[in-house]
Structure formats: structure tokens, C-alpha cells
N, C-alpha and C positions, 0 to 999 in steps of 0.2 A: 174469367174472373178468379177461378180456382188456382191457376198458375201464379197470378199476381199476389193472391193471398199467401201461397206457399213461399214465394220468393221474399215477400215482406216479412213473414215470420222467420225465415232462414236468416235474412239480413239482421233482424233484431237479436237473434240468438248469437250469430257471429259477433255483433257489436257488443253483446253482453259478456261473452267469453273474452274478447280482447280487453274490454275495461276491467274485468277481474284480474287478468294477467298483469295488466299495467299497474293496478292498485296493489297487487301482491308484491311488486317490486319495491314498494316504499320501504318495508322493513329491511329488505336485503341492502338497498342503498344506505339506509341509516346505520346498518351494522357496519358496512364497508367504511362509511364516513367516520364512525366511532373508532374503528381500528386505526385509521390514519391520525385521527385526533389523539388517540392514546400514544402513538409514536411521537408526535410533535410535542405533547405534554411531557413525555418522558425526557426528551431531548432538552427542552427548555428547563426542566427541573434539575437536570445536571449543572446547568449554568447557575441557576438560582441557588442550589446547594453550595456550589463553589464560593458564590458571593456571601452566602450566609456564614460560611467558615472563615472567610477573610474579614467580614464585619465582626465576628465574635473575637477574632484576634485583637480588635481594638475596643472590645467591650461595647459594641454598637449592634443595633438592628441593621438589616439590609437597608431599609429606608434612610435611616440616620447616616449610614456609611456612604450611600449614593448621593445624598444631599450634600455631605461634606466635599465629596469629589466634584460636584457640580459648582461649588463655590470656588474651586481652585482656579488661579489665574491662568494656568497653562491651557491653551485651547485644545491640546491633544488629550489632556485629562478629562476636560469637560465633555469632549466628543465621546470619549471612551464611556464615561458615566452616562450619557444619554443613551448609547447602545445598550448598556447594561440595564437601564431603567426600561427600555423597550422590551427586553428579554424578560424582565421581571413582570412587567404588565402582561405580556403574552403568556407566560407561565400561569399567572393568576386567572387569566381569562380561560385558558385551555383547561386548567384544573377544575375550575367552576363548571364549565360546559360538560366536561367529561363526567363529573360527579352527577350532574343533573340528568344526563343521558342514561347513565348506568342505573340510577335510582327511578327511572320512569317505568311505567307500564305501557302496555300496548295502546291505551287510550290517551295518555299524556305525552308519550314520546314524540308525536309529531309537533306538538306545540313547543316543547322544550327544544326539539331539533331546530325549528324555524327561529326560536328566540336566540339560540347560540350559533346559528349558521355563520361560518367564517369563510370568506372567499379563498383565503389561502389554502385552508384545509380542503374546501370543495374542489379547488382546481388540481389538488394532489390525488384525489380519489380516481382511481381508474375502475370505473363501474363495470361489473361483470354480472349480467343478469343470471338468476338461478330460480329454482322452484322452491319457495320456503315451505317446508313441510312441518310447520309448528303452529301453534295457536295464534300467534300474531299474524303470521301469513294468512291464516283462514279468516281472521277478522277483517284484514284489508281485502281480501278477495270477495268477501260477502259485501263489503262496503262498495266495491266496484260494481258488483252485480246490482246492488240497490240503485246506485247512480245511474247505471245503464238503463234499468227498468224505468226510473223516473224520467230520464231524457226520452226514452222510447215512448212512454206514455204521453209526455208533452207533445212529442212530435206526431204521435198518432192522433191526438185530439186536434191538433192544428190541421193536419192533412184530412181528417175525418170531416171537419166543418167545411173545408173547401169542396169536398166531394159532394156533400149534402147540398150545399149552395148551388153547385153546378147542375145537380139532378133536379132541383126545385125550378131553376130557370128554364129548363128544357121543356 
């Protein structure tokens, strides 16, 4: 019976360490995502600023400038205006997401991250695991330990009831 207790305790500890390491990767991934997002935001900002300069030449806002282009009869101009609108929307979305993530703390970042998660940015992230040696990494590792302990406790109670029932029946 002692060997089974030792192996059970060992497996719980291994499970706890694994979950702590997995949870500690969350801030690493969010940081890598934020870096890719910043690059995408910067690139779309270049186009936005170019559109802003062109619109200013006609004493218009970007929105008014693009609306005028959308009203043009030439389908090529309309198509170009639609592409520009998509770039403007993407820039505004990326800018909002980037500000939200950069202004978040360790406790609010996961919620802001999930709210602004973009599939195009996510697919561009080439995740590289690392050991986060900062406060945020510590918080997520502790969260992983707590989740592991909770799962182990629930599993232990469930298996403990089964053992007691089988002993009582014998």
C-alpha cells in the first residue's frame, strides 16, 4: 500500500508541476502575440497615415475621403476604396487591441487578450516557450498549481469514495 501512496503522491506532484509550467506559458504567449500585433498595427498605421495625408489634401477626414471614393462610378476606384476601408478598420482594431493589452495588468490581461484575439495575428505568432522570470509568470504558475491541486483534490475524493465503498462491501 505504501508504494501506491508514494506513486500517487508523485503523480500528483508531477501533474502540479506540469500545470504550473503550462500556465506560466500564458504570459509568454500573450507577449509574443502582442509583439506580432504591434508589427501589424504599425504596418496598417502606415497606410492609414498615407490615407490621412491624401484626405487632408482635399480638406477631408479619412472617412469622408473613402466615402467619396466609394460613391465613384468606376468599379476599380470603388474596389480600391473598399480595400482602403478594410485597412482602416484593421488599423483601428489593432490599435485598440494593442492599447488594451499594453495597459492591462497581470490580472486583466487574459480577459483583454481573449476579447481582442484575432485569428490573423494568432496564426502569425510562432510560439516559442520560455521560462517567465517575472511577477506575471509567477502569478500564472501559482494559478496552475492551484488548478492542479483542485483537480487532484477532486480526483482524490472521487477515487477515495470508490475505495471506501469497495472495502465496505467486502
